[in-house]
PADOPA-864179 format. One record per residue: z, y, x of N, C-alpha, C in turn; residue in three letters. Coordinates in Angstrom, 3 decimals. Atoms other than C-alpha are relative to their C-alpha. Last residue first. Example, Ala and Ser with C-alpha at 12.3 -4.5 7.8 and 13.67 -1.06 7.14 Angstrom:
<sites>
SITE     n_c3     n_c2     n_c1    ca_c3    ca_c2    ca_c1     c_c3     c_c2     c_c1 rest
SITE   -0.060   -1.190   -0.820    7.140   -1.060   13.670    0.730    1.090   -0.770  SER
SITE    0.000   -1.190    0.890    7.800   -4.500   12.300    0.000    1.200    0.900  ALA
</sites>
This chain:
<sites>
SITE     n_c3     n_c2     n_c1    ca_c3    ca_c2    ca_c1     c_c3     c_c2     c_c1 rest
SITE   -0.426    0.393   -1.433    2.622    1.490   27.021   -0.394   -1.543    0.311  GLN
SITE    1.080    0.584   -0.755    0.406    2.511   24.041    0.455   -0.375    1.388  ARG
SITE   -0.439   -0.046   -1.417    3.222    3.153   21.442   -1.165   -0.722    0.832  CYS
SITE   -1.012    0.913   -0.332    1.514    3.402   17.987    0.373    0.397    1.472  ASP
SITE   -1.299   -0.441    0.721   -0.299    6.447   16.503    1.081   -1.105    0.320  HIS
SITE   -0.775    1.186    0.376   -3.402    6.394   18.536    1.316    0.336   -0.429  PHE
SITE   -1.434   -0.373   -0.118   -5.605    9.541   18.527    0.833   -1.219   -0.622  ILE
SITE   -0.887    0.912    0.832   -9.189    8.928   19.209    1.492    0.313    0.186  LEU
SITE   -0.850    1.050   -0.625  -10.918   11.970   20.718    0.687   -0.947   -0.988  PRO
SITE   -1.022   -0.077   -0.968  -13.675   11.410   19.804    0.726    1.425   -0.011  GLN
SITE    0.560   -0.055   -1.307  -15.662   11.598   16.466    1.324   -0.184    1.054  SER
SITE   -0.804    0.850   -0.919  -15.511   10.883   12.754   -0.481    0.087    1.468  HIS
SITE   -1.224    0.362    0.738  -16.759   13.384   10.036    1.020   -0.895    0.956  LEU
SITE    0.034    1.489    0.133  -19.325   15.065   12.273    1.423   -0.414   -0.540  VAL
SITE    1.335    0.153    0.540  -19.670   18.880   11.705   -0.292   -1.520   -0.143  THR
SITE    0.626   -1.413    0.039  -15.895   18.933   12.164   -1.372   -0.164   -0.671  GLY
SITE    0.738   -0.405    1.115  -13.556   16.161   12.838   -0.635    1.268    0.106  VAL
SITE    0.460   -1.247    0.173  -11.859   14.342   15.755   -0.735    0.221   -1.328  GLY
SITE    1.134   -0.386   -0.768   -9.955   11.172   15.464   -0.357    1.423   -0.229  HIS
SITE    0.538   -1.161    0.619   -6.944    9.377   14.003   -1.088    0.396    0.912  GLY
SITE    0.164   -1.084   -0.856   -6.201    5.646   14.808   -0.368    1.332   -0.844  VAL
SITE    1.111   -0.725    0.503   -4.899    2.487   13.393   -0.019    1.325    0.733  PHE
SITE    0.941   -0.769   -0.837   -2.849    0.319   15.448   -1.291    0.427   -0.647  ARG
SITE    1.348    0.587   -0.346    0.126   -0.755   13.340   -0.975    0.952    0.692  ASP
SITE    1.224   -0.853    0.180    3.481    0.824   13.464   -1.190   -0.804    0.434  VAL
SITE    0.925    0.165   -1.131    6.828   -1.091   12.990   -1.266    0.953   -0.284  GLY
SITE    1.470    0.180    0.209    9.689   -0.085   10.683   -0.761   -0.154    1.187  TYR
SITE    0.357    1.408    0.001   13.412   -0.752   11.110   -1.588   -0.199   -0.376  GLY
SITE   -0.113    0.536    1.392   14.526    2.763   10.139   -0.560   -1.477   -0.136  PHE
SITE   -1.355   -0.170    0.454   15.215    3.815   13.743    0.360   -0.619   -1.489  LYS
SITE   -0.872    1.075   -0.410   11.956    2.006   14.754    1.514    0.305   -0.446  ALA
SITE    0.185    1.091    0.932    9.974    4.569   12.690    0.921   -1.203    0.245  ALA
SITE   -0.593   -0.311    1.259   11.404    7.411   14.567   -0.167   -1.090   -0.850  LEU
SITE   -1.559   -0.251   -0.225   10.678    6.180   18.005    0.692    0.167   -1.452  GLU
SITE   -0.662    1.339   -0.257    7.302    4.800   17.045    1.416    0.063    0.116  CYS
SITE    0.097    0.658    1.278    6.168    8.254   15.632    0.770   -1.325    0.072  ILE
SITE   -0.896   -0.635    0.924    7.385   10.019   18.811    0.108   -0.723   -1.385  ARG
SITE   -1.338    0.378   -0.505    5.505    7.636   21.071    1.022    0.511   -0.965  ASP
SITE   -0.393    1.442    0.251    2.381    7.795   18.975    1.426   -0.333    0.457  GLY
SITE    0.100   -0.036    1.431    2.095   11.677   19.229    0.566   -1.483   -0.420  ILE
SITE   -1.332   -0.432    0.491    3.185   11.747   22.836    0.108   -0.067   -1.498  ASN
SITE   -1.034    1.109    0.170    0.313    9.578   23.725    1.207    0.461   -0.533  GLN
SITE    0.084    0.623    1.284   -2.061   12.475   23.079    0.970   -1.041   -0.271  PHE
SITE    0.721    1.241    0.113   -0.708   14.038   26.244   -0.025   -0.471   -1.441  PRO
SITE   -0.919    1.191    0.317    0.427   17.703   25.832   -0.962   -1.189   -0.133  ALA
SITE   -0.393    0.723   -1.235   -1.821   20.264   27.635    0.944   -1.200   -0.312  GLY
SITE    0.824    0.045   -1.162   -1.979   22.766   24.885    0.591   -0.809    1.062  ASP
SITE    0.172   -1.322   -0.673    0.351   21.782   21.981   -0.955   -0.150    1.129  LYS
SITE    1.410   -0.423   -0.360    0.966   18.898   19.615   -0.038    1.414    0.622  CYS
SITE    0.152    0.122   -1.404    4.565   17.641   19.698   -1.389    0.359    0.525  VAL
SITE   -0.908   -0.951   -0.703    5.505   18.986   16.303   -0.202   -0.158    1.612  SER
SITE    0.627   -1.273   -0.237    2.507   17.294   14.728    0.829    0.863    0.873  ILE
SITE    1.255    0.042   -0.848    3.846   13.858   15.500   -0.646    1.286    0.141  GLY
SITE   -0.396    0.126   -1.528    7.257   14.777   14.218   -1.145   -0.164    0.882  LEU
SITE   -0.412   -1.391   -0.496    5.851   16.088   10.943    0.431   -0.080    1.377  GLN
SITE    1.131   -0.976   -0.081    3.793   12.847   10.488    0.546    1.343    0.463  LEU
SITE    0.739    0.435   -1.217    6.899   10.556   11.236   -1.200    1.050    0.176  CYS
SITE   -0.897   -0.416   -1.170    8.991   12.520    8.675   -0.847   -0.342    1.163  GLU
SITE    0.124   -1.388   -0.013    6.247   11.855    5.980    0.679    0.553    1.242  GLU
SITE    1.430   -0.321   -0.634    6.223    8.184    7.098   -0.286    1.457   -0.062  THR
SITE    0.077    0.139   -1.390   10.010    8.192    6.538   -1.344    0.172    0.668  VAL
SITE   -0.734   -1.221   -0.521    9.836    9.617    2.968   -0.056   -0.221    1.569  LYS
SITE    0.956   -1.224    0.169    7.092    7.129    1.899    0.741    1.160    0.651  VAL
SITE    1.155    0.169   -0.923    9.195    4.138    3.198   -0.929    1.287    0.079  LEU
SITE   -0.489   -0.283   -1.300   12.352    5.497    1.437   -1.119   -0.172    1.170  LYS
SITE   -0.156   -1.514   -0.131   10.501    5.837   -1.877    0.491    0.263    1.496  LYS
SITE    1.361   -0.692   -0.217    9.149    2.260   -1.352    0.161    1.426    0.179  THR
SITE    0.551    0.296   -1.370   12.660    0.879   -0.789   -1.270    0.646    0.210  ALA
SITE   -0.673   -0.772   -1.004   14.113    2.859   -3.804   -0.541   -0.365    1.430  ASP
SITE   -1.125    0.476   -0.528   11.610    1.381   -6.316    0.542    0.790    1.233  ASP
SITE    0.452    0.847   -1.147    8.946    3.435   -8.078    1.456   -0.377    0.680  VAL
SITE   -1.222    0.559   -0.530    9.889    4.532  -11.660   -0.345   -0.862    1.237  ASN
SITE   -1.297    0.457    0.730    7.094    6.805  -12.603    1.065   -0.547    0.790  GLY
SITE    0.362    0.107    1.466    3.817    6.785  -10.546    1.257   -0.487   -0.629  CYS
SITE   -0.781    1.023    0.576    4.477    8.116   -7.014   -0.210   -0.033   -1.549  LEU
SITE   -0.628   -0.518    1.219    1.627   10.050   -5.245    0.816   -1.168   -0.689  PHE
SITE   -0.407    0.925    0.872    0.454    9.468   -1.690    0.835    0.610   -1.230  THR
SITE   -1.425   -0.015    0.279   -1.392   12.176    0.121    0.217   -1.204   -1.032  LYS
SITE   -0.429    1.084    1.017   -4.744   12.628    1.700    1.385    0.042   -0.221  SER
SITE   -1.459    0.091    0.307   -6.819   15.178    3.601    0.449   -1.113   -0.932  THR
SITE   -0.508    1.237    0.459  -10.262   15.717    4.992    1.512   -0.038   -0.098  ASP
SITE   -1.485   -0.152    0.048  -12.374   18.715    5.695    0.516   -1.211   -0.645  GLY
SITE   -0.922    0.932    0.716  -15.935   18.253    6.842    1.322    0.441    0.032  HIS
SITE   -1.242    0.558   -0.516  -18.290   21.005    8.047    0.866   -0.804   -0.909  TYR
SITE    0.308    0.753   -1.216  -21.959   21.869    7.384    1.283   -0.461    0.692  GLY
SITE    0.640   -1.067   -0.946  -21.296   24.721    4.935   -0.117   -0.761    1.273  ASN
SITE    0.351   -1.315    0.535  -18.904   22.427    2.996   -0.502    0.797    1.186  LEU
SITE    1.052   -0.484   -0.931  -18.575   18.627    3.256   -0.464    1.337   -0.424  TYR
SITE    1.031   -0.858    0.573  -15.439   17.411    1.383   -0.891    0.501    1.278  VAL
SITE    0.793   -0.610   -1.060  -12.870   14.672    1.940   -1.240    0.720   -0.470  ALA
SITE    1.054   -0.965    0.338  -10.187   13.558   -0.395   -0.606    0.516    1.313  VAL
SITE    0.590   -0.481   -1.190   -7.972   10.447    0.137   -1.183    0.886   -0.330  ASP
SITE    1.226   -0.711    0.358   -5.733    9.742   -2.832   -0.419    0.632    1.224  ILE
SITE    0.356   -0.931   -0.904   -2.888    7.319   -2.012   -1.485    0.503   -0.355  ASN
SITE    1.489   -0.184   -0.221   -1.521    5.734   -5.045   -0.189    0.989    1.113  ILE
SITE    0.205   -1.147   -0.789    2.125    4.345   -5.782   -1.542    0.025    0.402  ILE
SITE    1.094   -0.044   -0.946    2.601    2.123   -8.739    0.264    1.256    0.981  ASP
SITE   -0.495    0.694   -1.191    6.051    1.723  -10.521   -1.177    0.072    1.201  GLY
SITE   -1.402   -0.410   -0.338    4.758    2.575  -13.998    0.441   -0.892    1.275  ASP
SITE   -1.069    0.576    0.747    0.971    1.766  -14.004    1.464    0.532    0.415  GLN
SITE   -1.235    0.013   -0.888   -2.123    3.449  -13.062    1.111   -0.344   -0.838  LEU
SITE   -0.855   -1.122    0.247   -5.133    2.319  -15.135    1.191   -0.091    0.935  LYS
SITE   -1.472    0.395    0.137   -7.677   -0.052  -13.592    0.861    1.343   -0.293  ARG
SITE   -0.460   -0.153    1.261  -11.286    0.927  -14.270    1.443   -0.335   -0.356  SER
SITE    0.570    0.919    0.941  -12.485    1.574  -10.711    0.791    0.173   -1.365  ASP
SITE   -0.510   -0.247    1.322  -11.913    3.808   -7.763   -0.682   -0.924   -0.922  PRO
SITE    1.144   -0.427    0.705  -12.820    2.075   -4.379    0.630    0.293   -1.443  ILE
SITE    0.085    0.766    1.279   -9.785    1.728   -2.090   -1.160    0.707   -0.868  GLY
SITE    1.457    0.035    0.425  -10.462    3.245    1.474   -0.145   -0.832   -1.348  HIS
SITE    0.653   -1.162   -0.196   -6.792    2.401    2.623   -1.495   -0.286   -0.557  TYR
SITE   -0.409   -0.898   -0.945   -4.060   -0.077    2.538   -0.705    1.315    0.105  MET
SITE    1.232   -0.461   -0.633   -4.431   -1.598   -0.821    0.303    0.918    1.030  CYS
SITE    0.295    0.615   -1.108   -1.016   -3.140   -1.532   -1.385    0.131    0.683  GLU
SITE   -0.938    1.093   -0.318   -0.034   -0.487   -4.061   -0.342   -0.698    1.342  ASN
SITE   -1.180    0.329    0.794   -3.014    1.617   -4.951    0.671   -1.229    0.477  VAL
SITE   -0.566    1.313   -0.512   -5.713    3.063   -2.574    1.489   -0.153   -0.734  SER
SITE   -1.314    0.295    0.637   -7.852    5.641   -4.137    0.624   -1.311    0.250  THR
SITE   -0.760    1.277   -0.232  -10.661    6.877   -1.920    1.331   -0.002   -0.815  CYS
SITE   -1.452   -0.095   -0.517  -12.800    9.757   -3.355    0.420   -1.392    0.226  VAL
SITE   -0.071   -1.238   -0.702  -16.543   10.318   -4.081    1.312    0.212    0.483  SER
SITE   -0.851   -0.906    0.771  -17.413    6.685   -4.811    0.194    1.348    0.832  LYS
SITE    0.752   -0.429    1.300  -20.038    4.099   -3.839    0.651    1.143   -0.774  PRO
SITE   -1.097   -0.274    0.817  -19.317    3.676   -0.050   -0.382    0.555   -1.335  PHE
SITE    0.158    0.675    1.342  -22.531    2.411    1.299    1.152    0.219   -0.877  GLN
SITE   -0.052    1.459   -0.157  -21.588    3.311    4.843   -0.082   -0.776   -1.242  GLY
SITE   -0.448    0.230   -1.357  -20.648    6.903    3.695    0.087   -1.599    0.251  TYR
SITE    1.089    0.351   -0.823  -22.667    7.127    0.567    0.308   -0.194    1.431  GLY
SITE    1.118    0.480    0.895  -20.103    9.296   -1.228   -1.158   -0.465    0.840  LEU
SITE    0.034    1.537   -0.035  -17.075    9.547    1.177   -1.220   -0.557   -0.775  PRO
SITE    0.332    0.721   -1.287  -17.866   13.142    2.041   -0.005   -1.496   -0.160  SER
SITE   -1.120    0.951   -0.217  -17.834   14.653   -1.460   -0.425   -0.885    1.119  PRO
SITE    0.283    1.357    0.134  -20.423   17.432   -1.065    1.152   -0.852    0.199  TYR
SITE   -0.288    0.855   -1.131  -19.574   21.135   -1.571   -0.494   -1.507   -0.352  ALA
SITE    1.214    0.102   -0.806  -20.901   23.829   -3.886    0.129   -0.809    1.299  ALA
SITE   -0.375   -0.725   -1.103  -17.355   24.390   -5.242   -1.194    0.060    0.851  ALA
SITE   -0.108   -1.326    0.515  -18.515   23.078   -8.510    0.261    0.984    0.972  GLU
SITE    1.217   -0.560    0.173  -19.618   20.051   -6.563    0.031    1.456   -0.713  ILE
SITE    0.591   -0.216   -1.285  -16.048   19.417   -5.420   -1.554    0.562   -0.060  ILE
SITE   -0.537   -1.164   -0.661  -14.476   19.942   -8.710   -0.574    0.267    1.324  MET
SITE    0.440   -1.114    0.707  -16.817   17.521  -10.420    0.588    1.188    0.593  GLN
SITE    1.455   -0.253   -0.267  -16.372   14.834   -7.837   -0.440    1.319   -0.711  HIS
SITE    0.209   -0.496   -1.347  -12.615   15.089   -7.998   -1.487    0.256    0.324  VAL
SITE   -0.546   -1.441    0.012  -12.510   14.779  -11.699   -0.227    0.560    1.206  ALA
SITE    0.848   -0.908    0.747  -14.929   11.729  -11.728    0.556    1.474    0.077  GLU
SITE    1.131   -0.171   -0.756  -12.919    9.980   -8.976   -0.896    0.968   -0.729  ASP
SITE   -0.328   -0.867   -1.140   -9.635   10.517  -10.860   -1.251    0.342    0.771  ILE
SITE   -0.118   -1.496    0.700  -11.334    9.086  -14.022    0.480    0.967    1.125  GLU
SITE    1.319   -0.479    0.347  -12.294    6.008  -11.926    0.029    1.319   -0.545  ASN
SITE    0.429   -0.616   -1.387   -8.741    5.727  -10.563   -1.433    0.327   -0.203  THR
SITE    0.625    1.095   -0.803   -7.757    5.244  -14.357   -0.405    0.612    1.439  THR
SITE    1.156   -0.361   -0.709   -5.373    7.816  -15.885   -0.589   -1.240    0.761  VAL
SITE    0.104   -0.314   -1.397   -2.678    6.506  -18.240   -1.436    0.152    0.656  SER
SITE    1.173   -0.764   -0.099   -2.908    6.559  -21.924   -0.249    0.378    1.509  GLN
SITE    1.048    0.619    0.796   -0.394    3.824  -22.567   -1.278    0.680    0.137  GLN
SITE    0.513    1.141   -0.624    1.541    5.050  -19.584   -1.029   -0.727   -0.848  TYR
SITE    0.875    0.340    1.030    1.862    8.677  -20.830   -0.596   -1.407    0.515  LEU
SITE   -0.587   -0.040    1.204    4.720   10.042  -18.917   -0.778   -0.518   -1.174  PHE
SITE   -1.351    0.472    0.031    3.824    9.104  -15.500    0.683   -0.058   -1.333  GLU
SITE    0.032    1.397    0.455    0.113    9.664  -16.279    1.376   -0.602    0.204  SER
SITE    0.188   -0.011    1.531    0.525   13.494  -16.065    0.238   -1.524   -0.383  THR
SITE   -1.409   -0.319    0.667    1.900   12.982  -12.482   -0.042    0.019   -1.489  ARG
SITE   -0.935    1.105   -0.220   -1.246   11.071  -11.462    1.323    0.276   -0.691  VAL
SITE    0.553    1.034    0.891   -3.701   13.697  -12.942    1.030   -1.146    0.092  LEU
SITE   -0.445   -0.343    1.327   -1.655   16.422  -11.196   -0.411   -1.033   -1.120  THR
SITE   -1.464    0.300    0.245   -2.091   14.739   -7.998    0.490    0.319   -1.273  GLY
SITE    0.014    1.512    0.240   -5.984   14.964   -8.328    1.408   -0.515   -0.190  ALA
SITE    0.418    0.161    1.350   -5.544   18.734   -8.614    0.081   -1.456   -0.307  TYR
SITE   -1.058   -0.470    0.865   -3.423   18.902   -5.345   -0.451   -0.232   -1.509  ASP
SITE   -0.964    1.223   -0.078   -6.206   16.762   -3.564    1.133    0.399   -0.973  LEU
SITE    0.476    1.207    0.807   -8.957   19.160   -4.742    1.186   -1.116   -0.113  VAL
SITE   -0.091   -0.409    1.448   -6.980   22.218   -3.479   -0.421   -1.116   -1.036  ARG
SITE   -1.555    0.014    0.290   -6.314   20.442   -0.085    0.099    0.379   -1.541  ALA
SITE   -0.490    1.276    0.236  -10.035   19.593    0.198    1.383   -0.041   -0.409  ALA
SITE    0.698    0.519    1.239  -11.137   23.163   -0.529    0.626   -1.310   -0.105  LEU
SITE   -0.687   -0.501    1.111   -8.672   24.427    2.192   -0.494   -0.613   -1.390  LYS
SITE   -1.255    0.736    0.068  -10.001   21.836    4.683    0.699    0.647   -1.180  CYS
SITE    0.078    1.427    0.556  -13.510   22.974    4.101    1.263   -0.654   -0.237  ALA
SITE    0.385   -0.154    1.405  -12.647   26.724    4.452   -0.210   -1.366   -0.535  ALA
SITE   -1.138   -0.330    0.856  -10.550   26.106    7.556   -0.442    0.019   -1.475  ARG
SITE   -0.925    1.046    0.161  -13.356   24.149    9.099    1.147    0.317   -0.820  MET
SITE    0.571    1.020    0.909  -15.841   26.913    8.427    0.928   -1.166   -0.190  ASN
SITE    0.023   -0.589    1.323  -13.513   29.398   10.073   -0.589   -0.838   -1.076  ASP
SITE   -1.399    0.141    0.533  -13.023   27.087   12.997    0.142    0.619   -1.327  ILE
SITE   -0.228    1.363    0.414  -16.740   26.839   13.396    1.374   -0.245   -0.554  GLY
SITE    0.672    0.177    1.356  -17.234   30.586   13.383    0.350   -1.393   -0.554  GLU
SITE   -0.769   -0.736    1.100  -14.542   30.932   16.046   -0.751   -0.175   -1.363  ALA
SITE   -0.091   -1.495   -0.333  -16.125   28.281   18.332    0.700    0.693   -1.317  ASN
SITE    0.644   -0.919    0.884  -15.452   24.589   17.761    0.256    1.459    0.460  HIS
SITE   -0.655   -1.391   -0.388  -15.162   22.030   20.367   -0.579    0.953   -0.792  ILE
SITE    0.543   -1.253    0.868  -16.104   18.585   18.863    0.876    1.303    0.466  GLN
SITE   -1.104   -0.828    0.590  -15.680   15.823   21.435   -0.414    1.169   -0.656  TYR
SITE   -0.203   -1.345   -0.442  -18.673   13.641   21.832    1.166    0.695   -0.611  GLU
SITE   -0.555    0.132   -1.331  -18.551    9.786   21.544    0.266    1.475    0.516  SER
SITE    0.661   -0.780   -0.987  -19.316    9.990   17.739    0.799    0.030    1.389  SER
SITE   -0.751   -1.214   -0.377  -17.712    7.252   15.867   -0.722    0.593    1.044  ILE
SITE   -0.956    0.206   -1.115  -20.459    5.023   14.532    0.842    1.272    0.196  GLU
SITE    0.023   -0.860   -1.277  -21.791    5.458   11.100    0.901   -0.366    1.089  PRO
SITE   -1.184   -0.737   -0.152  -21.864    2.539    8.529   -0.036    0.746    1.384  LEU
SITE   -0.747    0.465   -1.133  -25.507    1.712    7.972    1.357    0.865   -0.051  LEU
SITE   -1.007    0.940    0.649  -27.114    2.259    4.491    0.896   -0.550    1.063  THR
SITE   -0.069    1.365   -0.702  -28.752    5.427    5.722    0.959   -0.939   -0.688  SER
SITE    1.414    0.358   -0.088  -29.888    8.745    4.007   -0.020   -1.448    0.687  TYR
SITE    0.232    0.496    1.268  -26.198    9.407    3.124   -1.377   -0.515   -0.182  ILE
SITE   -0.229    1.556    0.252  -25.414    9.515    6.695   -0.318   -0.374   -1.239  TYR
SITE    1.201    0.758   -0.317  -27.101   12.960    7.310    0.206   -1.404   -0.386  HIS
SITE   -0.112    0.534   -1.367  -24.416   15.004    5.399   -1.128   -0.936    0.282  PRO
SITE   -0.452    1.462   -0.070  -25.659   16.811    2.215    0.091   -0.386    1.467  LYS
SITE    0.380    0.507   -1.319  -26.101   20.537    1.448    0.769   -1.323    0.011  ARG
SITE   -1.267    0.170   -0.906  -25.828   21.233   -2.336   -0.311   -0.772    1.305  ILE
SITE   -0.195   -1.312   -0.822  -29.088   22.466   -3.980    1.215   -0.093    1.020  HIS
SITE    0.898    0.005   -1.147  -30.085   18.904   -5.097    0.279    1.342    0.880  ASP
SITE    1.132   -0.826    0.101  -27.111   18.452   -7.326   -0.881    0.222    1.243  PRO
SITE   -0.173   -1.314   -0.686  -24.944   15.558   -6.554   -1.279    0.850   -0.064  VAL
SITE    1.055   -0.675   -0.650  -24.965   12.299   -8.574    0.510    1.414    0.453  THR
SITE    0.278   -1.359    0.684  -22.151   10.000   -9.482   -1.102    0.645    0.856  LEU
SITE   -0.385   -1.183   -0.794  -22.068    6.373   -8.345   -0.517    1.315   -0.669  ARG
SITE    1.324   -0.467   -0.834  -22.279    3.792  -11.192    0.478    1.177    0.831  ALA
SITE    1.146   -0.624    0.715  -18.941    2.362  -12.561   -1.054    0.483    1.043  SER
SITE    0.378   -1.241   -0.775  -16.670   -0.022  -10.700   -1.250    0.590   -0.686  VAL
SITE    1.490   -0.190    0.054  -14.969   -2.498  -13.040   -0.308    1.259    0.739  ASN
SITE    0.517   -0.406    1.309  -11.395   -3.511  -12.028   -1.468    0.182    0.124  GLY
SITE    1.171   -0.920   -0.107  -10.206   -5.499   -8.984   -0.487    0.344   -1.436  ARG
SITE    1.272    0.753    0.430   -6.722   -7.033   -9.631   -1.256    1.098    0.054  LYS
SITE    1.159   -0.731    0.510   -3.704   -5.769   -7.781   -1.243   -0.780   -0.400  LEU
SITE    0.980   -0.211   -0.971   -0.658   -7.948   -7.446   -1.337    0.533   -0.643  SER
SITE    0.849    1.219   -0.155    1.868   -7.428  -10.197   -1.073    0.256    1.060  ALA
SITE    1.225   -0.014    0.866    4.501   -4.674   -9.878   -0.948   -1.300    0.387  THR
SITE   -0.264    0.635    1.434    8.012   -5.308   -8.714   -1.247    0.042   -0.802  HIS
SITE    0.106   -0.878    1.133    6.797   -4.771   -5.185    0.473   -0.664   -1.135  SER
SITE   -1.041   -0.862   -0.311    7.528   -6.644   -1.793    0.249    1.115   -1.262  ALA
SITE   -1.237    0.814    0.232    5.426   -9.550   -2.990    1.231    0.969    0.199  GLU
SITE   -0.301    0.025    1.488    2.562   -7.088   -3.544    1.275   -0.852   -0.228  SER
SITE    0.729    1.132    0.672    2.570   -6.325    0.076    0.399    0.059   -1.363  THR
SITE   -0.951    1.227    0.176    3.688   -2.898    1.378   -0.792   -1.121   -0.708  ARG
SITE    0.412    0.926    0.930    2.117    0.001    3.080    0.919   -1.033   -0.228  TYR
SITE   -0.919    1.049    0.020    3.057    3.236    4.968   -0.640   -1.010   -1.131  ALA
SITE    0.228    0.895    1.052    0.516    5.784    6.134    1.156   -1.125    0.054  CYS
SITE   -0.689    1.254   -0.349    1.297    8.937    8.068   -0.183   -0.958   -1.242  VAL
SITE   -1.396    0.020    0.144   -1.312   11.612    7.525    0.692   -1.259    0.498  GLY
SITE   -0.643   -1.267    0.171   -4.728   12.976    7.800    1.512   -0.132   -0.166  GLY
SITE    0.523   -0.847    0.995   -6.467    9.678    7.193    0.755    1.333   -0.223  SER
SITE    1.405   -0.023    0.221   -4.348    7.699    9.429   -0.413    1.018   -1.112  PHE
SITE    0.551   -1.242    0.254   -1.036    7.289   10.994   -1.387   -0.054   -0.229  LEU
SITE    0.953   -0.367   -1.105    0.826    3.973   10.819   -0.453    1.456   -0.434  THR
SITE    0.604   -1.285    0.169    3.930    2.539    9.150   -1.248    0.292    0.977  THR
SITE    1.220   -0.440   -0.943    4.852   -1.067    8.753   -0.245    1.418   -0.361  THR
SITE   -0.657   -0.987   -0.910    7.974   -2.746    7.296   -1.098    0.543    0.937  THR
SITE   -0.545   -1.212    0.637    6.374   -4.336    4.280    0.485    0.984    0.948  PHE
SITE   -1.345   -0.290   -0.189    4.131   -6.659    6.170    0.472    1.217   -0.693  SER
SITE   -0.744    1.251   -0.285    0.742   -8.334    6.018    1.484    0.202    0.137  SER
SITE   -0.847   -0.210   -1.309   -1.079   -5.449    4.365    0.660   -1.491    0.229  ALA
SITE   -1.317   -0.108    0.344   -4.014   -5.774    1.836    0.871   -0.117    1.306  SER
SITE   -0.590   -0.324   -1.278   -7.498   -4.758    2.607    1.654    0.092   -0.056  ALA
SITE    0.600    0.853   -1.009   -9.078   -6.615   -0.337    0.615    0.366    1.316  GLU
SITE   -0.687    1.349   -0.153   -6.676   -5.158   -2.991   -0.560   -0.741    1.083  GLY
SITE   -1.460   -0.139    0.377   -8.980   -2.162   -4.035    0.581   -1.523    0.164  ASN
SITE   -0.299    0.511    1.427  -12.299   -2.648   -2.420    1.399   -0.038   -0.252  VAL
SITE   -0.233   -1.115    0.779  -13.872   -1.045    0.749    0.282   -0.265   -1.646  PHE
SITE   -1.372   -0.113    0.222  -13.557   -4.213    2.624    0.410    1.240   -0.713  THR
SITE   -0.546    1.016    0.977  -17.126   -5.088    2.000    1.334    0.065   -0.151  SER
SITE    0.070   -0.536    1.429  -18.312   -1.875    3.605    0.635   -1.075   -0.954  PRO
SITE    1.158    0.626    0.570  -17.253   -3.436    7.095    0.106    0.522   -1.509  ASN
SITE   -0.309    0.964    0.938  -14.775   -1.037    8.635   -1.219   -0.419   -0.688  LEU
SITE    0.827    1.272   -0.439  -15.281    1.117   11.615    0.584   -1.015   -0.851  THR
SITE    1.025    0.345    1.002  -14.215    4.454    9.808   -0.656   -1.399    0.309  PRO
SITE    0.927    0.745   -0.746  -10.863    5.168   11.452   -1.123   -0.541   -0.925  HIS
SITE   -0.028    1.420   -0.032   -9.121    7.607    9.053   -1.034   -0.606    0.996  SER
SITE    0.696    0.652    1.007   -8.774   11.323    9.778   -0.031   -1.583    0.231  LEU
SITE    0.183    1.478   -0.317   -6.564   13.588   11.552   -0.601   -0.666   -1.102  LEU
SITE    0.589    0.078   -1.420   -6.876   17.480   11.568   -0.076   -1.388    0.407  THR
SITE    1.513   -0.138    0.073   -6.554   18.399    7.770   -0.537   -0.254    1.319  SER
SITE    0.347   -0.599   -1.284   -3.090   17.120    7.193   -1.490    0.130   -0.080  SER
SITE    1.058   -0.911   -0.408   -1.439   16.096    3.949   -0.081    0.314    1.411  ASN
SITE   -0.318   -1.404    0.323    0.749   13.087    3.504   -1.057    0.897    0.513  VAL
SITE    0.449   -0.937   -0.850   -0.021    9.278    3.377    0.390    1.414   -0.498  THR
SITE   -0.877   -1.193    0.157    1.295    6.209    1.810   -0.185    0.991    0.969  ALA
SITE    0.104   -1.124   -0.997   -1.036    3.216    1.638    0.991    1.132   -0.603  ALA
SITE   -0.004   -1.046    0.914    0.011   -0.004   -0.095   -0.029    1.167    1.003  MET
</sites>
């Protein structure tokens, strides 16, 4: 089960077979695990560790369309999963301004998506589906003259990633309704004026058990600690070291997922490891 919090500077590792982009297929092996991905710290649990039933794949509707006038990333014209770019992206002042605009839009969209989840907490019989979240996110992004970055990335069929319960990341929105006790990570990425912005956050649905609440809280603290050591000249390894130290205090381990550069290219060097690399 993914659990992440906001950041616009770290993104998820994209080197996954497209067949794993399905709710429930990328399930975790341990409850006591944290990792940093997709703009935040991720924690996941197995279905056995939850009082909710194991995820079942729902029906996936057809991909949504994007108006012709909206600028689109190059990868949508290929069915191949893009490689991580080996070039470091060093942005000039104009590039930083464009990055800021893209990331602000992604954050606004994510906040809106979260309101749909919170509304569903009180209306379980009319709860939102992850497909409805996808439709809402898609509409908000194209109304801002931007492109939803996940759509068409290595054949990904949706405009947002929704990872529920034991799905670790890159879950495909479908017809399943959110249920009391679920947690859902919503991963929003947008392509605006030639630059990508990406962020994600985990939302709690109703009566989530205390162990999962604790896991989410600790992963958020890990993120903030990792950010706090970032400065000019600081080794990237400091990020993973601090995260591991804090996670270990609460009995958690850290898997080897990575963050990476972002900008005109969605995924590039440098890779940022979040575990201890000694």
